[in-house]
KOLDRENLO-954186 format. One record per atom (N, C-alpha, C, O): residue number from 1; residue in three letters; atom name; x, y, z. Coordinates in pm, whole numbers, plus 50000, padded with zeros to 5 digits. Example, Ala and Ser with C-alpha at 12.3 -4.5 7.8 and 13.67 -1.06 7.14 Angstrom:
KOLDRENLO-954186
(1 "ALA" "N" (51319 49431 50780))
(1 "ALA" "CA" (51230 49550 50780))
(1 "ALA" "C" (51320 49670 50780))
(1 "ALA" "O" (51424 49668 50846))
(2 "SER" "N" (51285 49775 50708))
(2 "SER" "CA" (51367 49894 50714))
(2 "SER" "C" (51290 50003 50787))
(2 "SER" "O" (51341 50114 50804))
This chain:
KOLDRENLO-954186
(1 "UNK" "N" (50118 50866 51554))
(1 "UNK" "CA" (50148 50813 51422))
(1 "UNK" "C" (50134 50662 51422))
(1 "UNK" "O" (50172 50594 51518))
(2 "UNK" "N" (50079 50610 51316))
(2 "UNK" "CA" (50064 50466 51300))
(2 "UNK" "C" (50131 50425 51169))
(2 "UNK" "O" (50115 50491 51066))
(3 "UNK" "N" (50207 50317 51174))
(3 "UNK" "CA" (50273 50267 51054))
(3 "UNK" "C" (50228 50124 51029))
(3 "UNK" "O" (50227 50041 51120))
(4 "UNK" "N" (50190 50097 50905))
(4 "UNK" "CA" (50148 49962 50864))
(4 "UNK" "C" (50236 49918 50749))
(4 "UNK" "O" (50264 49995 50658))
(5 "UNK" "N" (50279 49792 50754))
(5 "UNK" "CA" (50366 49740 50648))
(5 "UNK" "C" (50300 49620 50581))
(5 "UNK" "O" (50238 49535 50647))
(6 "UNK" "N" (50315 49614 50449))
(6 "UNK" "CA" (50255 49508 50368))
(6 "UNK" "C" (50356 49457 50267))
(6 "UNK" "O" (50450 49528 50230))
(7 "UNK" "N" (50336 49334 50223))
(7 "UNK" "CA" (50415 49276 50114))
(7 "UNK" "C" (50323 49265 49993))
(7 "UNK" "O" (50221 49196 49999))
(8 "UNK" "N" (50359 49333 49885))
(8 "UNK" "CA" (50278 49334 49764))
(8 "UNK" "C" (50345 49244 49660))
(8 "UNK" "O" (50466 49253 49639))
(9 "UNK" "N" (50266 49158 49595))
(9 "UNK" "CA" (50320 49072 49490))
(9 "UNK" "C" (50264 49115 49355))
(9 "UNK" "O" (50151 49161 49344))
(10 "UNK" "N" (50348 49099 49253))
(10 "UNK" "CA" (50305 49126 49116))
(10 "UNK" "C" (50359 49255 49057))
(10 "UNK" "O" (50347 49276 48936))
(11 "UNK" "N" (50418 49342 49138))
(11 "UNK" "CA" (50471 49468 49084))
(11 "UNK" "C" (50603 49441 49011))
(11 "UNK" "O" (50687 49366 49059))
(12 "UNK" "N" (50619 49504 48895))
(12 "UNK" "CA" (50740 49482 48816))
(12 "UNK" "C" (50810 49609 48772))
(12 "UNK" "O" (50918 49603 48713))
(13 "UNK" "N" (50750 49727 48799))
(13 "UNK" "CA" (50809 49851 48748))
(13 "UNK" "C" (50758 49972 48827))
(13 "UNK" "O" (50676 49960 48917))
(14 "UNK" "N" (50810 50088 48790))
(14 "UNK" "CA" (50769 50212 48854))
(14 "UNK" "C" (50622 50244 48833))
(14 "UNK" "O" (50558 50304 48919))
(15 "UNK" "N" (50568 50205 48718))
(15 "UNK" "CA" (50426 50228 48693))
(15 "UNK" "C" (50341 50148 48791))
(15 "UNK" "O" (50237 50195 48836))
(16 "UNK" "N" (50385 50028 48824))
(16 "UNK" "CA" (50316 49945 48924))
(16 "UNK" "C" (50314 50018 49058))
(16 "UNK" "O" (50210 50024 49124))
(17 "UNK" "N" (50428 50074 49097))
(17 "UNK" "CA" (50437 50149 49222))
(17 "UNK" "C" (50337 50265 49220))
(17 "UNK" "O" (50266 50288 49318))
(18 "UNK" "N" (50332 50337 49109))
(18 "UNK" "CA" (50243 50452 49097))
(18 "UNK" "C" (50097 50410 49110))
(18 "UNK" "O" (50018 50479 49174))
(19 "UNK" "N" (50062 50298 49050))
(19 "UNK" "CA" (49923 50250 49059))
(19 "UNK" "C" (49885 50219 49203))
(19 "UNK" "O" (49777 50256 49248))
(20 "UNK" "N" (49973 50151 49274))
(20 "UNK" "CA" (49947 50118 49414))
(20 "UNK" "C" (49939 50246 49497))
(20 "UNK" "O" (49848 50261 49579))
(21 "UNK" "N" (50033 50338 49475))
(21 "UNK" "CA" (50036 50463 49550))
(21 "UNK" "C" (49907 50543 49529))
(21 "UNK" "O" (49852 50598 49624))
(22 "UNK" "N" (49859 50549 49406))
(22 "UNK" "CA" (49736 50624 49376))
(22 "UNK" "C" (49614 50564 49446))
(22 "UNK" "O" (49534 50637 49504))
(23 "UNK" "N" (49600 50432 49441))
(23 "UNK" "CA" (49484 50367 49503))
(23 "UNK" "C" (49489 50377 49655))
(23 "UNK" "O" (49388 50410 49718))
(24 "UNK" "N" (49604 50349 49714))
(24 "UNK" "CA" (49617 50355 49860))
(24 "UNK" "C" (49603 50500 49908))
(24 "UNK" "O" (49553 50524 50018))
(25 "UNK" "N" (49647 50594 49827))
(25 "UNK" "CA" (49638 50736 49863))
(25 "UNK" "C" (49495 50786 49877))
(25 "UNK" "O" (49473 50892 49935))
(26 "UNK" "N" (49398 50713 49824))
(26 "UNK" "CA" (49258 50752 49835))
(26 "UNK" "C" (49195 50712 49969))
(26 "UNK" "O" (49082 50752 49998))
(27 "UNK" "N" (49266 50634 50048))
(27 "UNK" "CA" (49214 50590 50177))
(27 "UNK" "C" (49222 50707 50275))
(27 "UNK" "O" (49329 50766 50293))
(28 "UNK" "N" (49110 50741 50339))
(28 "UNK" "CA" (49111 50853 50434))
(28 "UNK" "C" (49211 50830 50548))
(28 "UNK" "O" (49219 50720 50604))
(29 "UNK" "N" (49286 50934 50581))
(29 "UNK" "CA" (49380 50928 50692))
(29 "UNK" "C" (49523 50893 50654))
(29 "UNK" "O" (49614 50913 50735))
(30 "UNK" "N" (49545 50841 50533))
(30 "UNK" "CA" (49680 50806 50491))
(30 "UNK" "C" (49761 50934 50470))
(30 "UNK" "O" (49719 51023 50397))
(31 "UNK" "N" (49877 50942 50537))
(31 "UNK" "CA" (49960 51062 50527))
(31 "UNK" "C" (50080 51043 50437))
(31 "UNK" "O" (50120 51136 50367))
(32 "UNK" "N" (50139 50923 50437))
(32 "UNK" "CA" (50251 50897 50347))
(32 "UNK" "C" (50251 50751 50304))
(32 "UNK" "O" (50205 50663 50376))
(33 "UNK" "N" (50305 50730 50185))
(33 "UNK" "CA" (50308 50596 50126))
(33 "UNK" "C" (50447 50573 50068))
(33 "UNK" "O" (50494 50653 49987))
(34 "UNK" "N" (50510 50465 50109))
(34 "UNK" "CA" (50636 50424 50049))
(34 "UNK" "C" (50611 50288 49986))
(34 "UNK" "O" (50562 50196 50053))
(35 "UNK" "N" (50643 50275 49858))
(35 "UNK" "CA" (50620 50148 49789))
(35 "UNK" "C" (50737 50120 49696))
(35 "UNK" "O" (50787 50211 49629))
(36 "UNK" "N" (50782 49995 49692))
(36 "UNK" "CA" (50895 49956 49609))
(36 "UNK" "C" (50862 49829 49532))
(36 "UNK" "O" (50831 49726 49592))
(37 "UNK" "N" (50869 49836 49399))
(37 "UNK" "CA" (50846 49715 49320))
(37 "UNK" "C" (50961 49619 49336))
(37 "UNK" "O" (50943 49498 49320))
(38 "UNK" "N" (51080 49670 49367))
(38 "UNK" "CA" (51197 49583 49380))
(38 "UNK" "C" (51187 49490 49500))
(38 "UNK" "O" (51225 49373 49492))
(39 "UNK" "N" (51136 49542 49612))
(39 "UNK" "CA" (51126 49460 49734))
(39 "UNK" "C" (50983 49414 49760))
(39 "UNK" "O" (50961 49319 49836))
(40 "UNK" "N" (50886 49480 49697))
(40 "UNK" "CA" (50746 49448 49721))
(40 "UNK" "C" (50692 49512 49847))
(40 "UNK" "O" (50579 49486 49887))
(41 "UNK" "N" (50773 49597 49911))
(41 "UNK" "CA" (50733 49659 50037))
(41 "UNK" "C" (50637 49775 50015))
(41 "UNK" "O" (50655 49856 49923))
(42 "UNK" "N" (50536 49782 50099))
(42 "UNK" "CA" (50442 49893 50104))
(42 "UNK" "C" (50434 49937 50249))
(42 "UNK" "O" (50394 49859 50335))
(43 "UNK" "N" (50471 50062 50276))
(43 "UNK" "CA" (50467 50115 50412))
(43 "UNK" "C" (50376 50237 50411))
(43 "UNK" "O" (50397 50331 50335))
(44 "UNK" "N" (50275 50234 50498))
(44 "UNK" "CA" (50177 50341 50506))
(44 "UNK" "C" (50187 50406 50644))
(44 "UNK" "O" (50189 50338 50746))
(45 "UNK" "N" (50193 50538 50645))
(45 "UNK" "CA" (50194 50613 50770))
(45 "UNK" "C" (50067 50695 50777))
(45 "UNK" "O" (50026 50759 50680))
(46 "UNK" "N" (50003 50691 50895))
(46 "UNK" "CA" (49878 50764 50914))
(46 "UNK" "C" (49869 50811 51059))
(46 "UNK" "O" (49939 50762 51146))
(47 "UNK" "N" (49781 50909 51082))
(47 "UNK" "CA" (49762 50960 51217))
(47 "UNK" "C" (49698 50854 51306))
(47 "UNK" "O" (49737 50837 51421))
(48 "UNK" "N" (49600 50783 51252))
(48 "UNK" "CA" (49529 50676 51322))
(48 "UNK" "C" (49548 50547 51243))
(48 "UNK" "O" (49575 50553 51123))
(49 "UNK" "N" (49536 50431 51306))
(49 "UNK" "CA" (49549 50305 51231))
(49 "UNK" "C" (49451 50299 51113))
(49 "UNK" "O" (49334 50337 51125))
(50 "UNK" "N" (49501 50251 51000))
(50 "UNK" "CA" (49420 50237 50880))
(50 "UNK" "C" (49365 50095 50874))
(50 "UNK" "O" (49435 50000 50909))
(51 "UNK" "N" (49242 50082 50830))
(51 "UNK" "CA" (49178 49952 50819))
(51 "UNK" "C" (49251 49865 50716))
(51 "UNK" "O" (49264 49903 50599))
(52 "UNK" "N" (49298 49748 50760))
(52 "UNK" "CA" (49370 49657 50669))
(52 "UNK" "C" (49286 49620 50547))
(52 "UNK" "O" (49339 49612 50436))
(53 "UNK" "N" (49158 49598 50567))
(53 "UNK" "CA" (49071 49559 50456))
(53 "UNK" "C" (49068 49667 50348))
(53 "UNK" "O" (49063 49636 50229))
(54 "UNK" "N" (49073 49794 50389))
(54 "UNK" "CA" (49073 49904 50294))
(54 "UNK" "C" (49203 49905 50214))
(54 "UNK" "O" (49202 49930 50093))
(55 "UNK" "N" (49314 49879 50281))
(55 "UNK" "CA" (49444 49876 50213))
(55 "UNK" "C" (49450 49759 50115))
(55 "UNK" "O" (49491 49776 50000))
(56 "UNK" "N" (49408 49642 50160))
(56 "UNK" "CA" (49411 49524 50074))
(56 "UNK" "C" (49319 49543 49953))
(56 "UNK" "O" (49353 49501 49843))
(57 "UNK" "N" (49204 49605 49974))
(57 "UNK" "CA" (49111 49632 49864))
(57 "UNK" "C" (49172 49731 49765))
(57 "UNK" "O" (49155 49717 49644))
(58 "UNK" "N" (49242 49833 49816))
(58 "UNK" "CA" (49304 49932 49729))
(58 "UNK" "C" (49415 49869 49645))
(58 "UNK" "O" (49426 49897 49526))
(59 "UNK" "N" (49495 49784 49707))
(59 "UNK" "CA" (49602 49715 49633))
(59 "UNK" "C" (49540 49623 49527))
(59 "UNK" "O" (49590 49615 49415))
(60 "UNK" "N" (49433 49555 49564))
(60 "UNK" "CA" (49362 49468 49470))
(60 "UNK" "C" (49307 49550 49353))
(60 "UNK" "O" (49316 49507 49238))
(61 "UNK" "N" (49252 49666 49382))
(61 "UNK" "CA" (49199 49755 49278))
(61 "UNK" "C" (49309 49797 49179))
(61 "UNK" "O" (49284 49815 49060))
(62 "UNK" "N" (49432 49811 49232))
(62 "UNK" "CA" (49546 49847 49148))
(62 "UNK" "C" (49593 49728 49065))
(62 "UNK" "O" (49672 49744 48972))
(63 "UNK" "N" (49544 49608 49098))
(63 "UNK" "CA" (49578 49489 49020))
(63 "UNK" "C" (49682 49399 49083))
(63 "UNK" "O" (49743 49316 49015))
(64 "UNK" "N" (49704 49413 49212))
(64 "UNK" "CA" (49806 49334 49282))
(64 "UNK" "C" (49748 49271 49407))
(64 "UNK" "O" (49634 49297 49444))
(65 "UNK" "N" (49828 49189 49471))
(65 "UNK" "CA" (49787 49122 49595))
(65 "UNK" "C" (49883 49168 49706))
(65 "UNK" "O" (50000 49195 49681))
(66 "UNK" "N" (49830 49175 49828))
(66 "UNK" "CA" (49913 49216 49942))
(66 "UNK" "C" (49875 49139 50066))
(66 "UNK" "O" (49762 49091 50080))
(67 "UNK" "N" (49972 49128 50157))
(67 "UNK" "CA" (49949 49072 50290))
(67 "UNK" "C" (50018 49163 50390))
(67 "UNK" "O" (50123 49220 50361))
(68 "UNK" "N" (49958 49177 50507))
(68 "UNK" "CA" (50016 49260 50612))
(68 "UNK" "C" (50136 49188 50670))
(68 "UNK" "O" (50128 49069 50700))
(69 "UNK" "N" (50246 49259 50687))
(69 "UNK" "CA" (50364 49198 50746))
(69 "UNK" "C" (50394 49254 50885))
(69 "UNK" "O" (50459 49189 50966))
(70 "UNK" "N" (50346 49377 50911))
(70 "UNK" "CA" (50370 49439 51041))
(70 "UNK" "C" (50277 49552 51063))
(70 "UNK" "O" (50282 49617 51168))
């Protein structure tokens, strides 16, 4: 199992969380996604490490910005 953590900026509501979850969920290999607009945390669990560029692009596609924190 691989876990990646990101800080997302710009989310203000549950709809924002849903948008990020939908875009990140399209990345191959992603098994679970935890996202919180209140803290800005995005935690992705996958069998193999997920490409950071793919995650950042997915968050950008949802309309937000992210940086890897762990």
